[in-house]
C-alpha positions as CSV (number, residue, x, y, z in Angstrom):
1,M,57.8,5.1,53.3
2,Q,55.4,2.4,53.4
3,L,54.3,0.6,56.5
4,P,54.3,-3.2,57.0
5,P,50.6,-4.8,56.5
6,P,50.0,-5.5,59.9
7,I,50.6,-2.1,61.1
8,S,49.0,-0.5,58.3
9,E,45.7,-2.5,59.2
10,V,45.6,-1.3,62.9
11,I,45.8,2.2,61.8
12,D,43.4,2.0,59.2
13,Y,40.9,0.2,61.6
14,H,41.3,2.7,64.3
15,F,41.2,5.6,62.0
16,K,37.7,4.2,60.8
17,L,36.0,4.0,64.3
18,I,35.0,7.7,63.8
19,P,34.6,8.8,60.2
20,A,36.3,12.2,59.4
21,S,32.7,13.7,58.5
22,T,31.5,13.2,62.4
23,N,30.9,16.2,64.2
24,I,32.9,15.5,67.4
25,S,31.1,18.0,69.5
26,A,27.7,16.4,68.7
27,K,29.1,12.9,69.2
28,N,30.5,14.3,72.8
29,D,27.2,15.8,73.6
30,E,25.4,12.3,72.7
31,F,28.1,10.6,75.1
32,L,27.2,13.2,77.9
33,Q,23.5,12.5,77.5
34,K,23.9,8.8,77.4
35,H,26.2,8.7,80.7
36,A,24.5,11.6,82.6
37,Q,24.4,9.6,85.8
38,S,28.0,8.6,85.9
39,P,30.4,11.3,87.5
40,L,33.2,10.0,85.7
41,H,31.9,9.7,82.2
42,V,30.4,13.2,82.9
43,H,33.8,14.3,83.7
44,A,35.4,12.8,80.6
45,A,32.7,14.5,78.5
46,L,33.2,18.1,80.2
47,K,37.0,17.7,79.6
48,V,36.6,16.9,75.9
49,R,34.1,19.8,75.7
50,Q,36.5,22.1,77.2
51,L,39.3,21.2,74.8
52,L,37.0,21.6,72.0
53,D,35.5,24.9,72.9
54,S,37.0,26.9,76.0
55,S,34.4,29.5,75.6
56,K,32.1,27.0,77.2
57,Q,34.0,27.0,80.4
58,A,31.2,28.6,82.6
59,Q,28.9,25.8,81.5
60,N,31.3,23.2,82.2
61,E,31.8,24.5,85.6
62,K,28.2,24.5,86.1
63,D,27.7,21.0,84.8
64,L,30.7,19.7,86.8
65,L,29.1,21.3,90.0
66,A,25.9,19.5,89.1
67,T,27.7,16.1,89.2
68,L,28.0,16.4,93.1
69,D,24.3,16.0,93.1
70,L,24.3,12.6,91.6
71,P,23.3,10.0,94.0
72,S,26.3,7.6,93.0
73,I,29.1,10.3,93.4
74,S,32.2,9.2,95.4
75,L,34.6,11.3,97.6
76,D,37.2,10.2,94.9
77,E,35.2,11.2,91.9
78,A,34.5,14.8,93.9
79,C,38.3,15.2,94.0
80,A,38.7,14.3,90.3
81,G,36.2,17.2,89.7
82,L,38.4,19.5,91.6
83,S,41.4,18.7,89.7
84,L,39.3,19.5,86.5
85,L,38.8,22.9,87.9
86,D,42.6,23.3,88.4
87,E,43.1,22.0,85.0
88,W,40.7,24.5,83.5
89,N,42.3,27.5,85.7
90,S,39.0,28.2,86.9
91,D,38.7,31.3,89.0
92,R,38.4,31.1,92.9
93,K,34.7,31.8,92.8
94,S,33.9,28.7,90.9
95,K,36.3,26.5,93.1
96,D,34.8,27.8,96.2
97,A,31.2,27.1,94.9
98,Y,32.4,23.4,94.2
99,I,34.3,23.1,97.6
100,D,31.2,24.4,99.4
101,S,28.9,22.0,97.8
102,V,31.4,19.1,98.4
103,Q,31.7,20.0,102.1
104,K,28.0,19.7,102.6
105,Q,28.4,15.9,101.8
106,W,31.8,15.2,103.2
107,P,32.6,18.0,106.0
108,E,35.4,16.0,107.4
109,A,37.2,15.5,104.1
110,E,40.7,17.2,104.3
111,A,41.0,17.7,100.4
112,F,38.2,20.3,100.4
113,Q,39.3,22.6,103.3
114,K,39.8,26.1,101.6
115,D,43.2,27.7,101.8
């Protein structure tokens, strides 16, 4: 089955955005370095890194914890980080370290009260 030309053109255009020869991990690391001061960009890069290589989970958790030191981080972004730890099935120790760090900045935040 051949696709109609307009559809084929759109597909071809989007699949050429990232050439097949691109090292996705290196591209993601480049993105992470470029956007290292943006908590949500860091979250996105860490999420991709985790998908590409789950053996880097400890480093991802460490890097996620470091986002809490970014001057621009908001409570909503901190909540998003905790959701990533849940998504990654992080252990209680990692979650507690994250929660402890958040509680120092936002001690009244109900989302970060330990079970």
